[in-house]
VEXGUNU-850508 format. One line per field, with one value per residue: residue number from 1; residue in one letter; y, x, z of N, C-alpha, C in turn. Coordinates in Angstrom, 3 decimals, padded with zeros to 6 digits, always signed. Each point is the difference from the previous one (the first is absolute). Last residue first. Example, Ala and Ser with C-alpha at 12.3 -4.5 7.8 and 13.67 -1.06 7.14 Angstrom:
2
seq <- (2,1)
type <- (S,A)
n.v <- (-002.250,-005.720)
n.u <- (+012.850,+000.290)
n.w <- (+007.080,-000.070)
ca.v <- (+001.190,+001.190)
ca.u <- (+000.820,-000.890)
ca.w <- (+000.060,+000.000)
c.v <- (+001.090,+001.200)
c.u <- (-000.770,+000.900)
c.w <- (+000.730,+000.000)
END
This chain:
84
seq <- (84,83,82,81,80,79,78,77,76,75,74,73,72,71,70,69,68,67,66,65,64,63,62,61,60,59,58,57,56,55,54,53,52,51,50,49,48,47,46,45,44,43,42,41,40,39,38,37,36,35,34,33,32,31,30,29,28,27,26,25,24,23,22,21,20,19,18,17,16,15,14,13,12,11,10,9,8,7,6,5,4,3,2,1)
type <- (E,G,Q,Q,G,Y,K,L,T,F,Q,N,F,A,A,L,T,E,E,S,V,H,H,E,M,G,E,A,D,R,R,A,I,E,P,S,V,G,L,V,L,L,F,N,E,V,I,Q,H,R,E,R,S,E,H,A,L,K,E,G,E,P,T,L,F,V,G,R,W,P,I,Q,E,I,L,G,V,S,A,L,R,K,L,M)
n.v <- (+027.902,-003.110,-004.000,+000.405,+000.762,-000.202,+000.349,-001.647,-004.644,-002.722,-000.366,-003.025,-004.579,-001.373,-000.824,-004.204,-003.550,-000.509,-001.943,-004.669,-003.346,-002.502,+001.642,+002.639,-002.132,-001.306,+003.253,+002.331,-001.349,+001.627,+004.399,+000.677,-001.179,+003.105,+003.867,-000.926,+000.122,+002.106,+001.955,+002.792,-001.804,-002.789,+002.065,+001.473,-003.139,-001.019,+003.056,+000.017,-003.248,+000.776,+002.832,-001.705,-002.250,+002.542,+001.613,-002.942,-000.606,+003.210,-000.312,-002.973,+001.454,+002.637,-002.612,-001.957,-002.434,-002.488,-000.325,+000.956,-002.950,-001.837,+000.424,-000.901,+001.197,-000.645,-000.845,-002.679,-004.878,-002.934,+000.684,-002.183,-004.535,-001.044,+000.124,-003.801)
n.u <- (+007.497,-003.208,-002.080,+000.386,+002.481,+002.212,-002.546,-004.485,-000.490,+000.452,-003.714,-003.418,+000.588,-000.900,-004.460,-001.732,+000.927,-002.779,-004.248,+000.367,+000.160,-001.688,-002.625,+002.430,+003.061,-000.967,-000.084,+004.082,+003.082,-000.526,+001.464,+004.628,+002.117,-000.081,+002.903,+005.045,+003.488,+002.531,-001.056,-003.785,-004.009,-002.575,-002.934,-004.151,-003.532,-002.461,-003.308,-004.047,-003.345,-002.872,-003.661,-003.876,-003.034,-002.963,-003.907,-003.624,-002.797,-003.351,-003.931,-003.302,-002.962,-003.657,-002.280,-000.202,-002.230,-002.438,-004.419,-004.317,-003.926,-000.806,+003.379,+003.605,+004.452,+004.561,+002.790,-001.814,-000.569,-002.485,+000.801,+003.628,-000.661,-002.359,+002.320,+002.487)
n.w <- (-007.988,-001.917,+002.764,+005.143,+005.113,+004.532,+004.206,-000.295,-000.570,+003.782,+002.828,-001.225,+000.929,+004.342,+001.203,-001.077,+002.911,+003.725,-000.628,-002.468,-004.370,-003.911,-003.924,-003.272,-003.229,-004.610,-003.474,-000.861,-003.333,-004.440,-000.933,-000.383,-004.030,-003.531,+000.375,+001.628,+004.080,+003.660,+004.539,+000.368,-001.655,+002.792,+003.035,-001.630,-000.317,+003.893,+001.330,-002.411,+000.965,+003.602,-000.726,-002.085,+002.743,+002.641,-002.086,-000.429,+003.742,+000.736,-002.560,+001.424,+003.327,-001.425,-003.789,-005.151,-004.343,-004.759,-003.554,-002.693,-000.067,+004.802,+004.098,+004.387,+003.295,+003.600,+003.756,+004.090,+001.083,-002.828,-004.691,-001.992,-001.057,-003.915,-004.086,-001.314)
ca.v <- (+001.058,+001.255,-000.094,-000.826,+000.511,-000.148,+000.433,+001.439,+000.699,-000.127,+000.887,+001.375,+000.238,+000.105,+001.309,+000.992,-000.035,+000.493,+001.459,+000.515,+000.743,-000.846,-000.795,+000.889,+000.361,-001.112,-000.675,+000.653,-000.521,-001.404,-000.061,+000.555,-001.036,-001.144,+000.282,+000.616,-001.009,-000.155,-000.990,+000.670,+000.929,-000.792,-000.535,+001.105,+000.279,-001.087,+000.050,+001.122,-000.334,-001.020,+000.683,+000.787,-000.962,-000.520,+001.085,+000.159,-001.134,+000.177,+001.082,-000.560,-000.880,+000.839,+000.757,-000.050,+001.231,-000.237,-000.460,+001.153,+000.728,-000.665,+000.611,-000.423,-000.010,+000.375,+000.707,+001.427,+000.708,-000.436,+000.667,+001.424,+000.126,-000.204,+001.218,+001.050)
ca.u <- (+000.650,+000.023,+000.475,-000.826,-000.564,+000.944,+001.362,-000.020,-000.286,+001.191,+001.014,-000.405,+000.164,+001.449,+000.419,-000.510,+000.883,+001.316,-000.104,-000.685,+000.855,+000.695,-000.951,-000.883,+000.552,-000.011,-001.303,-000.856,+000.352,-000.420,-001.462,-000.496,+000.184,-000.869,-001.425,-000.613,-000.718,+000.576,+001.083,+001.122,+000.592,+000.789,+001.157,+000.960,+000.578,+000.929,+001.130,+000.862,+000.711,+000.999,+001.047,+000.799,+000.744,+001.098,+000.977,+000.680,+000.911,+001.079,+000.858,+000.747,+001.013,+001.043,-000.590,+000.639,+000.629,+000.579,+001.365,+000.899,-000.016,-000.450,-001.271,-000.423,-001.454,-000.628,+000.972,-000.254,+000.850,-000.341,-001.232,+000.316,+000.843,-000.857,-000.776,+000.878)
ca.w <- (+000.766,-000.728,-001.378,-000.864,-001.241,-001.108,+000.326,+000.280,-001.250,-000.838,+000.578,-000.264,-001.439,-000.220,+000.516,-000.939,-001.165,+000.435,+000.088,+001.188,+000.932,+000.967,+000.787,+000.762,+001.307,+000.944,-000.046,+000.999,+001.323,+000.121,-000.049,+001.268,+001.024,-000.323,+000.216,-001.176,-000.783,-001.329,+000.061,+000.664,-000.965,-000.949,+000.717,+000.143,-001.318,-000.331,+000.939,-000.374,-001.234,+000.344,+000.763,-000.958,-000.818,+000.825,+000.174,-001.289,-000.149,+000.979,-000.501,-001.120,+000.605,+000.612,+001.101,+001.312,+000.461,+001.315,+000.187,+000.044,-001.264,-001.233,-000.374,-001.329,-000.098,-001.264,-000.842,-000.135,+000.965,+001.360,+000.436,+000.167,+001.192,+001.173,+000.222,+000.477)
c.v <- (-000.114,+001.145,+001.375,+000.011,-001.004,+000.375,+000.018,+000.538,+001.512,+000.801,-000.013,+000.993,+001.465,+000.255,+000.213,+001.409,+001.046,+000.067,+000.612,+001.520,+000.542,+000.749,-000.746,-000.755,+000.792,+000.411,-001.143,-000.653,+000.597,-000.565,-001.421,-000.083,+000.488,-001.083,-001.191,+000.196,+000.709,-001.087,-000.237,-000.940,+000.721,+000.895,-000.768,-000.453,+001.123,+000.278,-001.063,+000.107,+001.107,-000.329,-000.969,+000.683,+000.723,-000.971,-000.488,+001.081,+000.097,-001.109,+000.195,+001.012,-000.653,-000.840,+000.945,+000.822,-000.218,+001.250,-000.201,-000.413,+001.240,+000.976,-000.618,+000.596,-000.385,-000.001,+000.444,+000.781,+001.524,+000.686,-000.348,+000.788,+001.465,+000.176,-000.130,+001.271)
c.u <- (+001.507,+000.654,-000.075,+000.580,-000.801,-000.568,+000.910,+001.404,+000.001,-000.187,+001.281,+001.034,-000.297,+000.301,+001.498,+000.416,-000.424,+000.969,+001.341,-000.093,-000.843,+000.905,+000.656,-000.951,-000.974,+000.399,-000.074,-001.377,-000.886,+000.291,-000.488,-001.521,-000.530,+000.090,-000.926,-001.502,-000.664,-000.632,+000.653,+001.194,+001.204,+000.677,+000.907,+001.271,+001.036,+000.680,+001.029,+001.212,+000.994,+000.849,+001.121,+001.162,+000.883,+000.868,+001.211,+001.078,+000.790,+001.036,+001.202,+000.956,+000.864,+001.110,+001.073,-000.810,+000.643,+000.789,+000.376,+001.438,+000.887,-000.104,-000.429,-001.377,-000.329,-001.511,-000.573,+000.962,-000.065,+000.853,-000.320,-001.221,+000.349,+000.799,-000.900,-000.797)
c.w <- (-000.116,+000.754,-000.658,-001.397,-000.776,-001.361,-001.225,+000.252,+000.206,-001.286,-000.830,+000.534,-000.309,-001.477,-000.215,+000.425,-001.019,-001.176,+000.403,-000.071,+001.153,+000.969,+001.151,+000.918,+000.864,+001.401,+001.005,+000.049,+001.089,+001.377,+000.211,+000.059,+001.345,+001.069,-000.262,+000.228,-001.178,-000.842,-001.360,+000.106,+000.595,-001.035,-000.959,+000.706,+000.086,-001.334,-000.355,+000.907,-000.349,-001.227,+000.381,+000.705,-001.015,-000.797,+000.794,+000.088,-001.307,-000.144,+000.917,-000.606,-001.083,+000.648,+000.538,+000.997,+001.361,+000.389,+001.450,+000.202,-000.005,-001.173,-001.328,-000.270,-001.435,+000.152,-001.342,-000.865,-000.197,+001.069,+001.447,+000.479,+000.263,+001.283,+001.223,+000.300)
END
C-alpha cells in the first residue's frame, strides 16, 4: 500500500524517520475531510443522531458525486447545521 501511495506522489518515505504526506497527499486528505464533513452535516440537519451520522458519512462520502455533494452542502447552509 505504501509503495502504491509513494508511486502516485501522495507520500514520501524517509528511512528511520517515517512516512509523510506530500503536498498533493495533504491536498487529497483535506478534500476527503471536507467531503466527510459535508455529508455528516447534511445527515445531522436531517435529524440523524451524531454517532450514526458520523458512521454513515464514512461510507457515503466516497460514493456521492460532486453534484450531490454540492446539493448536500446547499441544503445544510439553507436549513442550518447541528446546534442551530
